[in-house]
N, C-alpha and C positions, 0 to 999 in steps of 0.2 A: 269522972268528975267533970262538972261543967265550968266553963270560964265565965267571966263577967263582961257585960257590954261596956265599952268605954264611955258611951254617952249616958245611958240610964242606970248603969251599975247593977242591972238585974242579971240573973243567970241566963246563959245561952246554952241551948241544947242542940244536938245535931239535927233534929227535925226542923229547927228554926232556919237552917241554911244560912249561917252568918257570913257577913262580909269580913274577910281577914285582911288586915293591914299590918305593917311592920310594928306599929305601936300598940296593937290590940285588935279585938274583934267587935263587930257591931251587929245588932239585929238588923234585918232588912228595913224595918220601919224607922230605925234610928240612924241609918246611913244617909244623912242629909247634910247639906252645906251648913256650916256653923253660923253663917251670916243670914242667908235668905231662906234657909230651910227647904231648898229644892232637893228633890230625890236625886241621889247620885248612883252611878254604876262604876264598876272598875275601869271603864273606858273614860268616864268623865270626872273622876275624882282627882284632886290635887291635895297633897298633904304638906302641912308645915307646922312645926312645933307641937306635934301630937294631936292636931285637929284636922278635920277634912273640910275642903272648900270646893265650890264649883269654879270654873275657869274665870268667872268675872270677879270673884272675891278672894283670890289668892293674894296673901300679903306680899307687897313688893319689898325686896331686900334693899336696904340702904347701901349706897355705894361706900366703899371703904377708902381710906386715904393711903392705903398701902400701894406701893408701886413696885413693879418688878425691877430688880437691881440692874439687869441687863438693859431694860428699856430706859432706865434713868441714865445709864452710862452712854447709851446711844444718843439720847437727846442732848447730852452735854458735850459730846465729842465735837471737835472743831471741824469745819467744812474743809475737805482736802484741797479745794481750789481757792480758798480764802486768801486774798492778798498775794497771789502768785503773779509773776510777770513773765512775759516771753521776751527773750532777747533776740534781736535781729541784727544782721550785719549792716552797717551804714552804707550809704551810696556815695560818700565822699563830700557831701555838701556841708558837713558838720565842721565846726572850727577845731575839732579835735583831730582831724586828719582823715585820710581815706579809709582807714580800717576801723573807725570808731564803731562802737556797739550802741544801738538804740534800744529803748524799752517800749513795749506796748502792753495794754491790759490783756490778760489771757481770756480768751473767749472760747467756749466749746465749739468744735467744728461739727456742724450738722451733717449727717451722711446724705449723700445725694442718691436717690433711688430712681432708676428708670431713665436717667438722662443719657447714659452711654450704652444702653442695651440695644442689642440687635436681635430681631426675631426672625 
């Protein structure tokens, strides 16, 4: 029994050497881009919604508003260095006494490469 061509809906026979896609079969002459009608091969075909397209006319998928839960949680997580202070022992010049503790903003310490190396 013969199958039907997806494009022209006529019977396809084995001698026609049909192009087989997941959604159906096409005659060689019917295996064309749905937009510009350019001839396609299995190397150049793109399929979307049961139609075949050349690379220039493949429909673009609209972005969705769904966001990964772990990505959303990572974006909303507080910065680990936000509003942290470093405490240093005072030098005695403070009115609080010789052992007073002072505060300074925490700054990441950049590594030094190559300054103390011997070759």
